N, C-alpha and C positions, 0 to 999 in steps of 0.2 A: 677524702673525694679521689677516684682512680684518676692517675693522669699516664700515661703512654711513659715507658724511660726519656724516651728522644726527645720527645717537647717539656717534657723533668728539664731537663740536663740545659736545653738549650736557651730555656728562660733563665733557669740560672747565673750560662753564663754573661747572657743579659746584664741584668744584677749585680753579679758578682763584682768589686774593685779590680779597675783594670791595673798594671804597673804600670802600664804604659797609655800619656796621659793622650797620644798623640788617635792613637785607634781608637777612642771617647770623643776624640774631635771629629772625628772623621765619621763617625757615626753619628752624632748629630746633625754634622751637614748632610749626608743624604739624607736624616727625620726631613731636616730645614728644607732640602733643595726636593722632592718630593711634596713635601708642603706645599712652597712655592710655587712650582710648576701644575699642580694639580687646582690650588686658585686658582690662578693665572689663566686654564685653560677656560673654567668653568664660568668667569667671571668676561671673559673678552668674547666669546663663544654666546653668553647672552646678551653683551655690545650688539655682538651682529646679528645676534636676531631681534633684538629690535628696533637696526635700522632697520632690515630686510624689512618686518611685519610692517614699514613705517611708512618707506616710503611704498609696501604695496598698495598697502590704507591711501599714499597723499593719488597714487597713480588710478588707481579704482575710484576713485572721487569722483575724477574725469570719463575713465572706459570704462565703459559698460565689461559686468559680466560676459558678454556673448555679444553680436550684433549678425542680423541679418538680411546677405543682401543678395541683388540679383546680378548675373553676369552685366548685365548691359546698363547696370550704376542705376536701376530706375525701379520701386516698387507698385504697381499700378490698387493692384486690390490687397493693398496692406489690413484692414480691418478688416478681412475675413481671414485673414492670412496670423493675424492677432487671436482671432479667436479660437482659431486650433490648434496654437501654440501650446493657450492653456489652460487644456488638458492632461499638460503634462507639471505633473503638479509640483517638482523640481522647480519651475519659474518662478517667482518672488513677481518677476513684475516688469513692465515690456512699458516704447516707448518709440515712438518714432522718431525719425531724424533726418536732415539732410546736415552732410557733409563737403564742402568744398574749398577750395582756395581764392585769397581771394585781395584785395593791396587796401589799406585804411590811408587813408591820407589827413593832413591838415596843417595851412598855416606853413608850404613847406613842408611838412614830417613824409614823411613817407619808406609805408615798411610792410611789407606782408607778415599774412597772419592764415586759419582757419576759423575758417565760417564756418557756423555749426545750427537749421536749421532746427528750434525745438520747438513742443508745445508748454507753456511754463506747470499747467494746470499737473502734466502727465510724468516730464520734467524726473522729479525727488523721488520715483520712483522707478529710477538704477539709476542713479549720480547721487552724490554729496554736495552740487556743487552749490544747492542753496542755501545747505546750510555755512558757508563759507563768504557768505558777500562780509564784504569791506561796506561798501554802499548801496545801498536799493536793493530791489528782493526781483528773483523772477516776472510775479505776478505783473513787474511791469511793463517788461512786453505785450505787446496790443497789438493785436492783427489791424495790417494797414496806416501803423502811426509810426511804420519805420523806428524804432529805436535798435541799440544797444548795449552790450552789455561786455563791457572787458576784461578781461585779465591783468594784476594790478599793472608787471610790468610794459606789455605793453602799452596801455593807457601812458607808462612813464615815459616810455621813448614817444611818446605822439603828444605831446606834454599837453596834456586836459584831464579834465575833470566831471562829478558829476556833470551834467546841464551844457556842454560841449557841444556840438558840432560834428563827427569826419566824414568823410565821405569814403562809399566805401567804392574799388573795382572790381570789377569779375572778368578774369581773360576771356571773359567774347562779349560779340560786340554786333559791329553793323562794317561793309564795307559800305560808302563811300566815296567821290569821287575825293575828295580828300588825304582819303587814305580809311585804317582801319579808324573804327576809336569802338574803343572797350566801352560795355553802361559803365554807369554811372549814377552812385544814386545819396542823397543826402541822408544820412544816420542822426539822432540827439541819444548823448552818452545817458543813459536809464540804470548805470550799477556799474561798479566792478568788485569786482572777484581772485580772493587770490587764494591755492588749493599746497600752498606751497614746494607747489617744484617747479621750472623756471621754466619750465621746458612749454607747460600748458598754461601760467602766466605769462609769458613772452609772447604769446600763435595762436591762441585762440582767442573768438570773441561767441557774443551766441547773439540768435535777431530772432524775433517769430516763426514759426514754419510756414507759414502763409505767405511770409516778407522775401524768406528764402525761396518759397516757386514764383514770386512773379519776378522776383532780381535772376534765379537760374534758371527761367522759362518750364519752371515744369510743368506740368498740367496738372484738369482741378482734381485733388485725390492722390498724387501720384508724391512717395517720400523717396529718398534716398538708401532706406534700410528699416529696420526694426531693432531697438539697441533693447539688451534682454539680464536682467539680472535672477542669480541662479539663489538657492539655498545654503548652499553647501561649494565658493568658490573655485577649489582642486577638486570639484567633477567639474571644471567646467568644460577639458576634452569631452568627457566618455558624453557629455550632453551632447557638444556643441555636435559631436557624430550622430547620438541617437537623431538630433530633431532632421540634420543634414537628407539621411535615411529615407525622415515621415518625408516630409518637403520635395520629396526628390530633385527630380535633378530641375537646371535653373538658374534656382539658389543658393548662397554661398555666406555658408556661417563660419566665425574663424572669433577663434575663443581669446578671454586676454592673455595668456600663454605667448598663443601666437604670436598676438603683436608685441610681446616682451621679452621673448626667447633668450634675445645676445645681452640684453640687460641685465636678468637674474640667473643669467648662465653664466656669467658674468664676478656678481655676489657671489654663490656658490661658489665656483674660482676659487673667491678669495678666502673665503674659507678654509676651504680643505688647506690652502696653501699657512694660513694661519695657523692652527688644525696642529699642520707637521709642524711646522715653529717655533711653538709651544713644547712643543712634546716633549722636543733637542732638550727641554729644561730638565723630566722628567729621564729620560736617559737616560743622563749625565751625572743623575744622583741615583741612578742604577747602577754604573761605571765605580759610582762611587759604595755602595754598595759592596761590589767586586770589589773593591782597594780592602777594605775593611774585614770581608770575610777572609785573606788570605794572611791577612797580617797577624789573624786571630789565629787562623790554621801556625803556619809560624811559633806563636808566642805559644799555642799549648800544642803540644807536639809531645810533650814526653804527658801530659791527659792524657791526649789522645791513645799514645803508645801501653796506660796504665790500661786502659780502657778494652784495647782487644786482647790486651794479657791473660786479662779477668772473663774472657767470652762475650762483646762485644764483636760484634759483625761490624764490617762493611757497609753495609745499608744503614748498618742503625746512627753509624758516624756520620755519616752524610745524611740523614734526616732531621741527625743536633743539629748541624750546621745549619741547611735549611732552614730550619724553626727558623733560628734565629734571627737569620737574614727574612724571612717576614716577617717576624714576627716588628721589624726596623718599616718594609714597607707596610703593613698596617698602619700605624703608628701614624708615620708620613703622611700618608693616602687619606682617611680618616680623618686628620687633622684640616688637615689642607678643605675634605670636601667640606667642612661645615664651616673655615673658614670663605671659602669661594661663596656656597649658595650665600650664606650674609653681603658678604658685599652685591656678589648680582642682583639679590632683593632688597637692597640701598643703595644705588649706585645711583640714581635720580634723587638722592640723599647725599651722600655723601660727594657728587662733582661740586654740588654749590657751594657747599663750605668747604673743599678744597679753594676754591676761588677765590672767599673771602678773605680766607687763614692765604695766599699767595700772591692777594690783592690783583688777579690775571681771571682772566675770561676765558679761557676751552673754546669755543666754538663759537665764537661771537655772531650774533644776530644778522649783523649788518653784511657778512661774507656767509654764512650759510645759511638757509631756511629752517637744517634741524639745530635748534642750538642745544640742547635738551639731549645729552646721555639714555636713550629710551632701553630696557633689558626686558629682553624675556626666557624667563629661565624656564627651559624644555628636560624633562630629567628622563627624559633620553637621549639625552646631550651626556647630563649629570651624570647616567650609567656606564653610557661608554668610554671614559672618559674614565673613572675610576675604576674601572674592569682592565680595561688596558695598562692604567695603568699598575697594579695588582698584578694582572698575567706578567707583564716587566721584571715588576724587584723580584715575580718571585721563577722566574726564570736566570734570572742574579746571579744566585744559591749554590747556581745546580756547578760550577767552575769549579767556585771556593769547595764547594763540599763534595767532592769526588776528590780535589785535591787529598784532604782529609780523611778518606775512605783508603786513599793508599798509602797512605805513612804503617813505614813497616816498623813495629815496635825492638827489631834489635836497634837498626837502624838510628831510631831516636832515641833510646835509653840509656846508645857508647859512651856519652862523656856526662852523661847526670851522677 
């Protein structure tokens, strides 16, 4: 089978038994360094993608993909507004809501929170709270019964459970001779939920939409806004812009990316920094390739001189050593690719096994809400990592190969 001359000689140098075992050691170290770097990058990026996906899913279990509110804070004709939105095929579901601040109290315990009025039958169309109930269910909320569903951490801070009573105070009230008196109402605890995000489990409570109207003095038929669920949450910014343009002035449409922009921006910065740090492992391995090839060039000076005397061009000499270094890079990259994909695909099984072996718990459930290491292997990341590693190893061969091409036959063979 035909093989280019440079390719044949470069592979022969790799197969040949070296006189200098230190060069062989550095070559193996280079392969291992690239393997470890590529595998670590694929695994860590997959885990970070898994954490981001898990957090995003938990956040969107409470926060809708988009919401429509008015600049006055009240939407009067919400049913006709929803009918207008339903014409957009990108909108899968919608539900009205009222969300205001309030204070919850019981037997000396007092804490603030966000009180959200909902329609129990329609809330599952825009959120997953109904699937995260620890006790009770959304259907326990009934108009006029003044029942409340609390987040697990909020209930723990108030020291209440299902069947207990709490007082809900709103920052609105009446001015009397005795001073300002906030409105207060007694609610029965009808359920507890836990979405796995402390921010929501500690601060949110649900009541019926009609009870929220009465408590916050909304007129009949008024709501705070409409929450939307979309067929593609990543298209939320574009859909929000289109809906806002169709509704005209007076309405404000906000999507989930704007509400949590800082949080997800911080996650993206962490992923970028982690990528740069771990890619330094590959860079160190690439420097090892440079060292290996420089020593090989010094070791093969007489061979290079002989090749030059029989007519080999400087470009061919460069090609020989580029092939040699590139093969080292390809082997390390491919082995790292296989190892990284295997680890990223099985990290959720490997971590519990390691915890059993070392008798420890990496993410205690009583400290972290996400007690398992999630993994989301994305082939775009795999392609980017392996591509950059391969390019870096090829670039690292250029200087040693150039030095080899500059070898002068007469000077190299003078003392042979």
